[in-house]
VOGU-428654 format. One record per atom (N, C-alpha, C): residue in three letters; x, y, z. Coordinates in steps of 0.02 Angstrom, whole numbers, padded with zeros to 5 digits, always signed. Layout:
BEGIN
ALAXYZ/...
***
This chain:
BEGIN
MET-00733+00015-00461/MET-00714+00041-00419/MET-00760+00072-00396/LEU-00763+00074-00320/LEU-00807+00112-00282/LEU-00818+00174-00300/ALA-00907+00195-00289/ALA-00908+00261-00295/ALA-00891+00301-00235/VAL-00883+00352-00234/VAL-00870+00388-00168/VAL-00922+00433-00164/ASP-00949+00428-00099/ASP-01015+00455-00085/ASP-00995+00520-00059/PRO-01022+00577-00067/PRO-00985+00665-00070/PRO-01015+00656+00025/ASN-01060+00627+00030/ASN-01052+00635+00133/ASN-01012+00603+00170/THR-00983+00572+00146/THR-00922+00507+00186/THR-00854+00548+00189/ARG-00836+00547+00254/ARG-00785+00578+00278/ARG-00698+00574+00237/PHE-00697+00521+00200/PHE-00644+00527+00175/PHE-00638+00497+00102/ALA-00599+00503+00063/ALA-00580+00494-00026/ALA-00538+00488-00045/VAL-00522+00479-00095/VAL-00457+00452-00128/VAL-00453+00489-00194/ARG-00390+00501-00192/ARG-00360+00546-00271/ARG-00291+00518-00291/GLU-00260+00549-00334/GLU-00198+00541-00358/GLU-00153+00573-00319/ALA-00110+00562-00319/ALA-00055+00604-00266/ALA-00020+00673-00302/ARG-00002+00711-00269/ARG+00026+00778-00286/ARG+00105+00785-00260/LEU+00135+00793-00291/LEU+00218+00835-00261/LEU+00203+00867-00184/ASP+00137+00893-00199/ASP+00153+00946-00133/ASP+00120+00892-00059/ASP+00097+00813-00089/ASP+00076+00791-00023/ASP+00133+00747-00010/ALA+00191+00774-00010/ALA+00252+00725+00006/ALA+00261+00733+00113/ASP+00233+00778+00130/ASP+00241+00794+00193/ASP+00200+00755+00243/GLY+00128+00762+00197/GLY+00050+00721+00232/GLY+00080+00654+00225/ILE+00100+00617+00171/ILE+00106+00543+00153/ILE+00176+00500+00213/ALA+00213+00560+00236/ALA+00274+00549+00261/ALA+00245+00547+00315/ARG+00207+00582+00351/ARG+00155+00566+00429/ARG+00115+00525+00419/ALA+00081+00497+00374/ALA+00030+00459+00355/ALA+00068+00381+00380/HIS+00118+00378+00336/HIS+00165+00311+00324/HIS+00206+00300+00391/VAL+00233+00359+00443/VAL+00259+00335+00498/VAL+00205+00307+00531/ALA+00145+00365+00557/ALA+00081+00337+00588/ALA+00060+00276+00582/SER+00068+00240+00516/SER+00025+00187+00501/SER+00080+00126+00518/TRP+00137+00146+00488/TRP+00203+00095+00505/TRP+00207+00065+00587/ARG+00197+00114+00616/ARG+00204+00123+00691/ARG+00165+00061+00711/ASP+00090+00091+00693/ASP+00030+00049+00728/ASP+00043-00026+00678/SER+00037-00041+00636/SER+00022-00083+00579/SER+00107-00144+00600/TYR+00150-00090+00604/TYR+00214-00179+00633/TYR+00235-00169+00711/ARG+00209-00130+00758/ARG+00204-00138+00829/ARG+00192-00216+00851/GLY+00229-00262+00893/GLY+00227-00320+00908/GLY+00254-00369+00829/ILE+00249-00341+00792/ILE+00258-00388+00722/ILE+00362-00375+00722/LEU+00382-00301+00731/LEU+00430-00277+00710/LEU+00473-00264+00789/PRO+00536-00273+00806/PRO+00557-00238+00870/PRO+00561-00158+00877/ASP+00535-00153+00947/ASP+00537-00092+00946/ASP+00586-00043+00919/THR+00635-00053+00926/THR+00701-00027+00899/THR+00690-00011+00815/VAL+00671-00051+00800/VAL+00682-00051+00721/VAL+00599-00002+00714/ILE+00546-00011+00725/ILE+00475+00052+00736/ILE+00506+00100+00761/ASP+00547+00118+00800/ASP+00544+00190+00826/ASP+00595+00240+00795/ARG+00653+00188+00746/ARG+00705+00216+00693/ARG+00651+00273+00643/ILE+00584+00260+00643/ILE+00571+00258+00558/ILE+00550+00342+00596/ASP+00569+00395+00543/ASP+00585+00456+00557/ASP+00535+00488+00483/VAL+00509+00564+00511/VAL+00449+00583+00459/VAL+00494+00605+00425/GLY+00536+00641+00441/GLY+00584+00700+00400/GLY+00612+00645+00346/GLN+00651+00596+00369/GLN+00672+00536+00321/GLN+00644+00526+00281/ARG+00554+00511+00297/ARG+00512+00508+00256/ARG+00492+00549+00192/VAL+00489+00619+00223/VAL+00480+00674+00184/VAL+00535+00651+00106/ALA+00604+00676+00130/ALA+00652+00675+00066/ALA+00626+00585+00022/THR+00625+00542+00034/THR+00600+00482-00005/THR+00538+00502-00021/ARG+00495+00507+00025/ARG+00416+00531-00031/ARG+00428+00598-00085/ARG+00476+00632-00090/ARG+00476+00685-00138/ARG+00512+00650-00183/ARG+00560+00596-00184/ARG+00597+00564-00221/ARG+00541+00506-00277/ILE+00499+00475-00221/ILE+00431+00435-00266/ILE+00404+00476-00309/LEU+00396+00526-00273/LEU+00335+00568-00313/LEU+00347+00581-00371/ARG+00423+00601-00388/ARG+00434+00631-00452/ARG+00444+00576-00494/ASP+00430+00516-00477/ASP+00443+00438-00520/ASP+00374+00428-00547/ARG+00376+00460-00607/ARG+00300+00442-00649/ARG+00290+00368-00671/SER+00345+00340-00672/SER+00325+00247-00682/SER+00269+00239-00616/ILE+00276+00274-00572/ILE+00241+00252-00511/ILE+00168+00262-00515/TYR+00112+00221-00497/TYR+00047+00237-00488/TYR+00035+00274-00405/GLN+00042+00327-00391/GLN+00026+00339-00336/GLN-00043+00369-00312/LEU-00084+00342-00242/LEU-00136+00373-00246/LEU-00111+00426-00163/VAL-00185+00431-00141/VAL-00172+00473-00062/VAL-00249+00448-00034/ALA-00265+00452+00012/ALA-00330+00453+00031/ALA-00315+00486+00099/PHE-00376+00538+00088/PHE-00379+00608+00114/PHE-00444+00617+00164/ASP-00428+00665+00225/ASP-00517+00669+00261/ASP-00533+00737+00234/ARG-00607+00724+00197/ARG-00630+00769+00164/ARG-00641+00845+00196/THR-00644+00825+00288/THR-00652+00882+00328/THR-00615+00931+00338/HIS-00556+00894+00355/HIS-00474+00924+00358/HIS-00433+00926+00315/GLY-00440+00900+00259/GLY-00384+00877+00195/GLY-00320+00826+00217/ASP-00306+00820+00289/ASP-00265+00775+00308/ASP-00253+00728+00263/ILE-00190+00711+00254/ILE-00173+00634+00196/ILE-00193+00588+00271/VAL-00228+00529+00268/VAL-00229+00471+00312/VAL-00212+00400+00275/GLY-00185+00409+00206/GLY-00164+00347+00201/GLY-00126+00347+00130/PHE-00109+00304+00094/PHE-00083+00309+00010/PHE-00044+00232+00001/CYS-00058+00244-00058/CYS-00039+00170-00101/CYS+00021+00195-00163/ASP+00065+00148-00167/ASP+00114+00151-00216/ASP+00114+00103-00263/ALA+00100+00091-00311/ALA+00117+00020-00383/ALA+00161+00036-00438/GLY+00174-00005-00470/GLY+00214+00010-00520/GLY+00221-00059-00560/ALA+00283-00075-00583/ALA+00305-00129-00615/ALA+00327-00178-00587/SER+00315-00261-00560/SER+00340-00298-00531/SER+00415-00270-00510/ARG+00439-00277-00452/ARG+00509-00279-00441/ARG+00555-00330-00437/ARG+00514-00393-00399/ARG+00571-00456-00396/ARG+00545-00504-00422/ASP+00487-00517-00457/ASP+00461-00568-00508/ASP+00427-00527-00561/PRO+00471-00530-00636/PRO+00438-00508-00676/PRO+00385-00548-00730/SER+00356-00607-00699/SER+00299-00638-00724/SER+00259-00613-00709/PHE+00245-00563-00640/PHE+00189-00516-00644/PHE+00198-00472-00681/GLY+00140-00433-00697/GLY+00138-00371-00739/GLY+00161-00314-00682/GLY+00125-00323-00620/GLY+00130-00259-00580/GLY+00114-00271-00512/GLU+00128-00229-00464/GLU+00159-00244-00404/GLU+00135-00184-00359/VAL+00094-00182-00306/VAL+00069-00152-00232/VAL+00130-00155-00218/TYR+00161-00087-00221/TYR+00220-00071-00159/TYR+00208-00071-00088/ALA+00149-00017-00086/ALA+00122-00018-00031/ALA+00057+00018-00020/ILE+00015+00001+00037/ILE-00054+00022+00054/ILE-00044+00025+00127/TYR-00034+00092+00162/TYR-00044+00093+00224/TYR-00086+00162+00231/LEU-00143+00149+00294/LEU-00171+00193+00328/LEU-00185+00210+00397/VAL-00190+00269+00432/VAL-00170+00283+00483/VAL-00226+00252+00521/PRO-00224+00237+00581/PRO-00272+00181+00619/PRO-00346+00207+00608/HIS-00379+00285+00638/HIS-00423+00309+00612/HIS-00447+00307+00546/ALA-00419+00310+00515/ALA-00471+00285+00425/ALA-00458+00205+00418/LYS-00460+00166+00456/LYS-00456+00102+00435/LYS-00537+00075+00434/ARG-00539+00032+00387/ARG-00610+00014+00395/ARG-00668+00053+00378/TYR-00661+00093+00315/TYR-00694+00120+00283/TYR-00709+00125+00215/GLY-00671+00071+00186/GLY-00667+00073+00117/GLY-00607+00091+00069/LEU-00581+00104+00089/LEU-00493+00154+00082/LEU-00459+00120+00050/GLY-00435+00067+00091/GLY-00386+00005+00069/GLY-00404-00035-00017/ARG-00473-00052+00005/ARG-00492-00094-00067/ARG-00494-00035-00096/GLU-00531+00038-00111/GLU-00531+00079-00148/GLU-00469+00080-00190/MET-00421+00095-00155/MET-00343+00115-00188/MET-00327+00051-00225/PHE-00340-00015-00192/PHE-00315-00079-00232/PHE-00352-00077-00292/ASP-00436-00060-00273/ASP-00463-00064-00367/ASP-00424-00030-00401/ARG-00429+00039-00388/ARG-00389+00095-00429/ARG-00345+00056-00448/VAL-00273+00037-00418/VAL-00229-00001-00445/VAL-00242-00046-00499/ARG-00281-00086-00482/ARG-00308-00136-00539/ARG-00336-00114-00596/ASP-00357-00056-00584/ASP-00386-00027-00656/ASP-00336+00018-00698/TRP-00277+00030-00664/TRP-00242+00065-00702/TRP-00183+00017-00737/LEU-00180-00065-00679/LEU-00128-00109-00721/LEU-00165-00144-00774/ASP-00252-00137-00764/ASP-00277-00171-00845/ASP-00280-00128-00891/ALA-00268-00060-00871/ALA-00283-00003-00938/ALA-00202-00008-00978/ARG-00155-00042-00931/ARG-00101-00050-00979/ARG-00067-00137-01007/THR-00111-00174-00990/THR-00154-00233-01018/THR-00084-00277-00962/ASN-00076-00267-00891/ASN-00047-00306-00847/ASN-00098-00339-00827/ARG-00094-00399-00835/ARG-00156-00461-00808/ARG-00139-00499-00750/SER-00075-00454-00704/SER-00059-00493-00665/SER-00022-00442-00607/LEU-00057-00466-00541/LEU-00029-00445-00498/LEU+00008-00479-00437/ILE+00044-00458-00391/ILE+00105-00459-00342/ILE+00112-00424-00297/VAL+00085-00428-00237/VAL+00095-00398-00171/VAL+00133-00434-00124/TRP+00183-00415-00074/TRP+00222-00425-00031/TRP+00207-00418+00031/VAL+00188-00461+00078/VAL+00171-00434+00150/VAL+00226-00488+00207/LEU+00221-00473+00239/LEU+00266-00508+00297/LEU+00217-00557+00325/GLU+00257-00610+00355/GLU+00215-00679+00349/GLU+00181-00639+00424/ASP+00201-00626+00480/ASP+00160-00603+00525/ASP+00112-00545+00544/ASN+00104-00506+00485/ASN+00051-00478+00472/ASN-00010-00500+00475/HIS-00037-00511+00499/HIS-00101-00561+00494/HIS-00154-00504+00450/HIS-00185-00458+00495/HIS-00215-00429+00451/HIS-00199-00396+00386/ALA-00143-00383+00356/ALA-00138-00377+00291/ALA-00142-00436+00249/ARG-00124-00494+00267/ARG-00129-00555+00243/ARG-00230-00568+00242/ARG-00253-00537+00290/ARG-00330-00560+00270/ARG-00365-00518+00236/PHE-00346-00450+00240/PHE-00364-00387+00182/PHE-00350-00431+00099/TYR-00299-00443+00099/TYR-00263-00474+00022/TYR-00300-00552+00026/GLU-00302-00576+00058/GLU-00338-00644+00049/GLU-00420-00613+00009/ALA-00453-00578+00069/ALA-00524-00538+00059/ALA-00541-00517-00018/LEU-00481-00506-00063/LEU-00487-00481-00114/LEU-00467-00541-00180/GLY-00465-00569-00148/GLY-00461-00631-00187/GLY-00365-00661-00205/GLY-00351-00624-00168/GLY-00245-00647-00164/GLY-00244-00720-00157/ARG-00194-00736-00168/ARG-00170-00811-00153/ARG-00108-00801-00118/ALA-00083-00835-00084/ALA-00044-00843-00054/ALA+00010-00905-00101/LYS+00082-00876-00142/LYS+00113-00904-00184/LYS+00177-00920-00163/MET+00207-00898-00127/MET+00301-00878-00113/MET+00294-00862-00056/ARG+00357-00885-00010/ARG+00388-00857+00041/ARG+00459-00841+00026/LEU+00473-00770+00045/LEU+00547-00777+00039/LEU+00583-00742+00095/PRO+00650-00762+00118/PRO+00662-00739+00190/PRO+00681-00657+00181/SER+00676-00614+00197/SER+00693-00551+00209/SER+00731-00522+00265/SER+00729-00445+00270/SER+00731-00410+00331/SER+00718-00325+00330/VAL+00702-00330+00388/VAL+00675-00235+00394/VAL+00727-00219+00458/GLY+00750-00159+00423/GLY+00798-00132+00489/GLY+00835-00170+00528/GLY+00857-00223+00483/GLY+00917-00297+00504/GLY+00880-00321+00542/PHE+00820-00337+00561/PHE+00776-00372+00584/PHE+00750-00428+00531/PRO+00773-00495+00530/PRO+00750-00568+00484/PRO+00688-00561+00499/VAL+00650-00567+00441/VAL+00562-00572+00434/VAL+00554-00620+00379/ILE+00498-00632+00372/ILE+00473-00672+00301/ILE+00428-00640+00260/GLU+00435-00641+00199/GLU+00390-00582+00154/GLU+00342-00661+00138/VAL+00282-00634+00122/VAL+00230-00689+00068/VAL+00212-00645+00042/ALA+00221-00667-00045/ALA+00182-00648-00108/ALA+00125-00664-00118/TYR+00067-00620-00124/TYR-00001-00635-00122/TYR+00006-00602-00220/THR-00027-00650-00251/THR-00039-00656-00329/THR-00117-00653-00335/TRP-00131-00618-00404/TRP-00197-00628-00436/TRP-00153-00633-00527/SER-00186-00677-00544/SER-00174-00677-00619/SER-00219-00652-00662/HIS-00265-00655-00638/HIS-00304-00605-00687/HIS-00344-00551-00627/LEU-00340-00481-00643/LEU-00347-00422-00598/LEU-00420-00426-00586/HIS-00462-00448-00599/HIS-00539-00427-00585/HIS-00570-00498-00581/ALA-00531-00539-00570/ALA-00544-00606-00568/ALA-00554-00605-00477/THR-00597-00652-00441/THR-00589-00671-00376/THR-00542-00713-00366/ASP-00531-00766-00399/ASP-00463-00826-00404/ASP-00418-00804-00446/THR-00356-00835-00430/THR-00314-00825-00464/THR-00286-00885-00511/
***
């Protein structure tokens, strides 16, 4: 896990129920930035903060999900989040990162890597030695991120987002702290 320098602008902590509004705002801002040009504008523009708040409150109450937030130390604003837990689609993997999202101005500070490393440690403590992450095939930025973390593209699966057909790619790690699968 990365050590957090107290002089840095951002930090990561476990999420709390009162983070729902901030996570929802970060989710919408990140989603719109990350998927613009990958998904149709009509799909992107439908994502709504109010709708995300209700969903987030439900997720935050689920103790089986490991949830982290990245926040701005100066203002306290939530600038990103990560959700992980048991693998949903492929039970041969012990864990799955469901989401890692950061708002544009919080990218490239190591927050995504720190959240991913914390998920690895959390899964390791539960003796889950393998991990899977699903990424949209056309999300080249996210794919490079997971490849830099040692993930290997293993499977492709047709899916849809907001009724729009997409292909999802599974990145996998067989040994969580190894650089190769």
